[in-house]
C-alpha positions in Angstrom: -0.3 0.5 0.2 3.0 2.1 0.2 4.2 2.0 -3.4 0.3 3.4 -4.4 0.0 6.2 -1.8 3.8 7.0 -2.9 2.3 7.0 -6.8 -0.9 9.2 -5.7 1.7 11.7 -3.6 3.7 12.1 -7.1 0.9 11.5 -9.6 -0.1 14.8 -7.7 2.3 17.3 -6.9 4.7 17.1 -10.1 1.4 18.5 -12.0 1.0 20.7 -8.4 4.8 21.4 -7.6 6.2 22.0 -11.1 3.7 22.3 -13.9 1.7 25.6 -12.4 4.3 26.9 -10.8 7.9 28.8 -10.7 10.2 25.3 -10.9 8.1 25.2 -14.8 9.4 28.4 -15.8 13.2 27.9 -14.1 13.1 24.5 -15.6 12.3 26.3 -19.1 15.0 28.9 -18.9 17.5 25.9 -19.0 16.2 23.4 -21.1 13.4 25.5 -22.8 9.8 24.4 -23.5 9.7 21.9 -26.1 12.3 19.4 -24.0 10.5 20.6 -20.7 7.1 19.1 -23.0 8.1 16.5 -23.4 10.3 15.8 -19.9 7.1 16.3 -18.8 4.5 14.6 -20.9 6.6 11.4 -20.1 6.5 11.9 -16.7 3.5 12.8 -15.6 2.2 9.2 -18.5 4.2 7.5 -16.2 3.5 8.7 -13.0 -0.2 7.6 -14.2 1.3 4.1 -15.3 2.7 4.2 -11.7 -1.0 4.5 -9.8 -2.5 2.3 -11.9 -0.5 -0.4 -11.4 -0.2 -0.1 -8.2 -4.0 0.6 -7.5 -3.9 -3.3 -9.6 -1.9 -4.9 -7.3 -3.2 -3.7 -4.0 -6.9 -3.8 -4.6 -8.5 -6.5 -2.7 -5.9 -7.1 -0.7 -6.0 -8.8 3.2 -4.2 -4.8 3.6 -6.3 -2.7 1.8 -9.6 -1.8 4.7 -13.3 -1.7 3.1 -14.3 1.7 5.3 -17.9 2.4 2.6 -18.9 -0.3 0.4 -22.0 0.7 -3.0 -25.3 0.3 -1.9 -28.6 1.5 -3.7 -28.8 5.2 -2.2 -25.0 5.5 -4.3 -25.3 3.1 -7.7 -27.7 5.9 -8.9 -26.2 9.3 -8.3 -22.4 7.5 -8.7 -23.8 6.6 -12.4 -25.0 9.8 -12.9 -21.8 12.3 -11.4 -20.0 10.1 -14.3 -22.3 11.2 -16.7 -22.3 14.5 -15.5 -18.5 14.1 -16.2 -18.4 12.6 -19.5 -19.9 16.1 -20.1 -17.3 17.5 -19.5 -14.7 15.6 -20.2 -14.3 14.8 -23.8 -16.1 18.6 -24.9 -13.3 19.0 -23.6 -11.2 17.2 -24.9 -12.4 18.7 -28.0 -12.5 22.2 -27.4 -9.4 24.0 -28.6 -8.5 26.3 -25.7 -5.5 28.6 -23.7 -6.4 26.5 -20.8 -5.2 23.2 -22.8 -1.7 21.4 -22.6 0.2 23.8 -25.3 -2.8 25.5 -25.7 -1.0 29.3 -24.5 -1.8 30.6 -28.6 -5.5 30.2 -28.8 -5.9 33.5 -26.9 -5.6 35.8 -28.7 -8.1 33.8 -31.7 -11.4 35.0 -31.6 -12.8 32.1 -31.1 -11.2 31.4 -27.3 -14.3 32.1 -25.2 -16.7 29.6 -27.2 -17.8 26.4 -26.2 -17.0 24.9 -22.8 -14.5 27.6 -22.1 -17.9 29.9 -22.0 -18.9 27.6 -19.2 -16.0 27.0 -17.6 -11.6 27.7 -18.8 -11.6 24.6 -17.1 -13.5 21.5 -18.6 -11.6 18.7 -18.7 -10.6 18.7 -15.6 -13.9 19.7 -13.6 -15.0 16.9 -15.2 -12.5 14.3 -14.1 -12.5 15.4 -10.7 -16.6 14.9 -11.4 -15.7 11.4 -12.7 -13.1 10.3 -8.9 -15.7 11.7 -7.1 -18.9 9.6 -8.9 -16.4 6.4 -8.5 -15.3 7.5 -4.4 -18.8 7.1 -4.0 -19.1 4.0 -4.6 -15.1 2.9 -4.3 -14.7 3.1 -0.4 -11.5 0.7 -0.6 -8.1 2.0 0.6 -6.6 1.6 -2.6 -9.8 3.4 -4.1 -9.2 6.4 -1.7 -5.8 6.4 -2.7 -6.5 6.4 -6.2 -9.6 8.4 -6.9 -8.3 11.5 -4.5 -5.3 12.0 -6.4 -7.4 12.8 -9.1 -10.2 14.0 -7.4 -7.3 16.7 -5.7 -6.2 17.7 -9.3 -9.4 18.5 -10.7 -9.5 21.0 -8.2 -6.2 21.9 -7.1 -5.8 21.7 -11.0 -7.1 25.1 -12.4 -5.3 27.1 -10.3 -1.8 26.3 -11.3 -2.2 26.8 -14.7 -4.5 29.7 -14.1 -1.5 30.8 -12.4 0.7 29.4 -15.0 -1.0 31.0 -18.2 -0.8 34.9 -15.8 2.6 34.4 -15.5 2.7 33.7 -19.6 0.7 35.6 -20.8 -0.6 38.8 -18.6 -2.7 41.1 -19.3 -4.2 39.4 -22.7 -4.7 35.9 -19.9 -6.2 38.5 -17.8 -9.0 39.6 -20.3 -9.7 35.6 -20.8 -9.8 35.2 -17.3 -12.4 38.0 -16.7 -14.8 36.6 -19.8 -14.7 33.3 -18.3 -14.8 31.6 -15.3 -13.1 29.0 -13.4 -16.1 27.3 -11.9 -18.7 25.4 -14.2 -21.6 28.5 -14.8 -20.5 31.0 -12.9 -19.7 32.8 -15.2 -23.2 32.8 -17.2 -24.5 33.4 -13.5 -23.2 36.2 -13.2 -24.1 37.3 -16.8 -20.4 37.3 -18.2 -21.4 35.0 -20.3 -24.1 33.3 -22.4 -24.7 29.7 -22.8 -24.7 28.7 -26.4 -25.7 24.9 -26.6 -24.6 25.4 -30.9 -21.7 25.3 -30.0 -20.9 22.5 -28.4 -23.8 20.0 -29.3 -21.9 17.5 -31.2 -19.4 17.6 -28.8 -22.3 16.4 -26.0 -23.0 13.4 -28.9 -20.2 11.8 -28.4 -19.8 12.8 -24.8 -23.1 10.4 -24.7 -21.9 8.3 -26.9 -18.9 7.1 -25.4 -20.9 6.8 -21.7 -23.0 4.2 -23.3 -20.0 2.6 -25.1 -18.1 2.5 -21.5 -21.6 2.0 -19.4 -22.4 -1.6 -21.1 -18.6 -2.7 -21.2 -17.5 -1.7 -17.7 -18.1 -5.1 -16.6 -15.2 -6.7 -19.4 -13.1 -3.8 -19.3 -12.6 -2.7 -15.3 -15.2 -6.3 -14.0 -17.4 -4.2 -12.1 -20.8 -4.2 -13.8 -22.2 0.2 -12.3 -25.7 -1.1 -13.3 -25.4 -3.9 -11.2 
């Protein structure tokens, strides 16, 4: 279990203590943006692979205590939350935004504020946080708490890290983008700073629904557990 805890810590900390901090700026100043992105991408993939492998190894073992289990009261809310998560994550991945990986160049384009960015500047990370929370509702083992908890922490605090990184790099241009959008989903729309335009994202939502249906159907084959019971 120590290995899983270490993997979870590394996965979160390389993003929150390196990617969005002045440490990143110092590294890129020495080796350049391209090499940094390559090395960081490799480190991120390696950390995620380590986390998944460690989870698979320790899941269900004798030293994996159970704090809560799935119940009728949590099963359906969990499925609903994962559906909502897909509606954030997939459109987020399919949207060119100044907040996505290597997306700083989008800041000066006319469509920088459109589609999902009207709802939140960080749709993928919010989707990941909702996805993780939904899975935590029905997975109360220590191994699951470490896996999904680390993703939840990164999903909630990652947007703050990205915003800080973009402000340092883009200054007033990103400040203007922030003024038109919100980190918290729908906050800018509720405050009247933005409007919801489904026409800009409808096909992305359909892709998300289709992928959700496929994963739900084949979840037991892919992961050994059926969400539907």
